[in-house]
C-alpha positions as a Python dict, from the first residue, in 0.01 Angstrom:
ca = {
    (1, 'M'): (0, 0, 0),
    (2, 'D'): (-30, -376, -44),
    (3, 'Y'): (-147, -404, -404),
    (4, 'E'): (-202, -780, -389),
    (5, 'T'): (-439, -743, -92),
    (6, 'T'): (-625, -462, -265),
    (7, 'A'): (-654, -669, -583),
    (8, 'M'): (-791, -962, -384),
    (9, 'E'): (-1044, -728, -219),
    (10, 'L'): (-1153, -613, -564),
    (11, 'I'): (-1198, -973, -677),
    (12, 'S'): (-1381, -1079, -363),
    (13, 'Y'): (-1620, -785, -337),
    (14, 'S'): (-1687, -786, -712),
    (15, 'G'): (-1752, -1159, -711),
    (16, 'N'): (-1995, -1121, -422),
    (17, 'A'): (-2171, -836, -600),
    (18, 'R'): (-2207, -1033, -923),
    (19, 'S'): (-2330, -1344, -742),
    (20, 'M'): (-2591, -1151, -543),
    (21, 'A'): (-2711, -974, -858),
    (22, 'F'): (-2772, -1307, -1031),
    (23, 'Q'): (-2947, -1438, -719),
    (24, 'A'): (-3169, -1129, -735),
    (25, 'L'): (-3253, -1207, -1096),
    (26, 'E'): (-3350, -1563, -1003),
    (27, 'K'): (-3581, -1431, -729),
    (28, 'A'): (-3738, -1190, -978),
    (29, 'K'): (-3801, -1477, -1218),
    (30, 'E'): (-3978, -1658, -932),
    (31, 'G'): (-4188, -1346, -864),
    (32, 'D'): (-4024, -1274, -526),
    (33, 'F'): (-3956, -907, -590),
    (34, 'A'): (-3901, -813, -226),
    (35, 'E'): (-3614, -1061, -205),
    (36, 'A'): (-3488, -956, -547),
    (37, 'D'): (-3477, -594, -431),
    (38, 'R'): (-3298, -692, -109),
    (39, 'L'): (-3038, -896, -293),
    (40, 'L'): (-2982, -624, -551),
    (41, 'A'): (-2931, -369, -272),
    (42, 'E'): (-2675, -601, -106),
    (43, 'S'): (-2509, -650, -443),
    (44, 'K'): (-2471, -275, -481),
    (45, 'K'): (-2317, -249, -133),
    (46, 'E'): (-2057, -510, -223),
    (47, 'N'): (-1991, -333, -550),
    (48, 'T'): (-1935, -8, -361),
    (49, 'K'): (-1674, -183, -144),
    (50, 'A'): (-1500, -302, -461),
    (51, 'H'): (-1518, 45, -612),
    (52, 'N'): (-1367, 191, -293),
    (53, 'A'): (-1075, -51, -319),
    (54, 'Q'): (-1023, 61, -679),
    (55, 'T'): (-1039, 425, -566),
    (56, 'D'): (-763, 352, -312),
    (57, 'L'): (-543, 231, -598),
    (58, 'L'): (-622, 537, -808),
    (59, 'A'): (-550, 770, -516),
    (60, 'A'): (-220, 596, -445),
    (61, 'E'): (-111, 635, -806),
    (62, 'A'): (-227, 997, -815),
    (63, 'S'): (-14, 1067, -509),
    (64, 'G'): (293, 942, -692),
    (65, 'Q'): (311, 581, -579),
    (66, 'K'): (417, 343, -853),
    (67, 'I'): (157, 72, -908),
    (68, 'E'): (288, -244, -1064),
    (69, 'M'): (37, -363, -1320),
    (70, 'G'): (45, -742, -1289),
    (71, 'I'): (-201, -1002, -1408),
    (72, 'L'): (-365, -1012, -1064),
    (73, 'L'): (-456, -645, -1082),
    (74, 'V'): (-577, -680, -1441),
    (75, 'H'): (-791, -975, -1332),
    (76, 'A'): (-929, -772, -1040),
    (77, 'Q'): (-1023, -485, -1270),
    (78, 'D'): (-1193, -731, -1504),
    (79, 'H'): (-1400, -865, -1214),
    (80, 'L'): (-1503, -515, -1113),
    (81, 'M'): (-1609, -410, -1461),
    (82, 'T'): (-1807, -727, -1529),
    (83, 'S'): (-1986, -705, -1194),
    (84, 'M'): (-2077, -343, -1261),
    (85, 'L'): (-2220, -433, -1600),
    (86, 'A'): (-2405, -735, -1460),
    (87, 'I'): (-2569, -523, -1190),
    (88, 'E'): (-2684, -262, -1441),
    (89, 'L'): (-2829, -520, -1680),
    (90, 'I'): (-2988, -730, -1408),
    (91, 'Q'): (-3148, -421, -1259),
    (92, 'E'): (-3320, -363, -1593),
    (93, 'L'): (-3417, -729, -1628),
    (94, 'I'): (-3582, -719, -1286),
    (95, 'V'): (-3788, -418, -1400),
    (96, 'L'): (-3903, -621, -1702),
    (97, 'H'): (-3995, -919, -1484),
    (98, 'R'): (-4183, -691, -1246),
    (99, 'D'): (-4374, -530, -1536),
    (100, 'K'): (-4455, -871, -1684),
    (101, 'A'): (-4583, -997, -1347),
    (102, 'G'): (-4804, -689, -1316),
    (103, 'R'): (-4955, -750, -1660),
    (104, 'E'): (-5028, -1115, -1586),
    (105, 'K'): (-5245, -1036, -1283),
}
C-alpha cells in the first residue's frame, strides 16, 4: 500500500468535504436551503471517500502491515477529523437557519 497516496487522498477528500459544508452553510444563510441540502449531501459523499481511505489504512494495519506514522499521515488524520466535526456542526446550523427562516415568514 502506498501510504503517501492514501494520506493525500484523505487530505483531498476531507478538504473538499469541509469546503462544501461551509458553502452549504453560506447558502443556508442566504435562505437557499435546496442548494444548502445539495452541497451538504455532496460534502458527506466526499467525507465518505475520505473515511474509506482511512479504513484502507486501518485494514492494512490490522492485516499485519507496518504503517509508518509520519507527519503527512498525522496531517491527513487531522483533516479528516476536522471535516467530520465541521459537517456535524454545520448540519445543525443549517437546521437553525431553516427554523429561523420559517419563523420569519
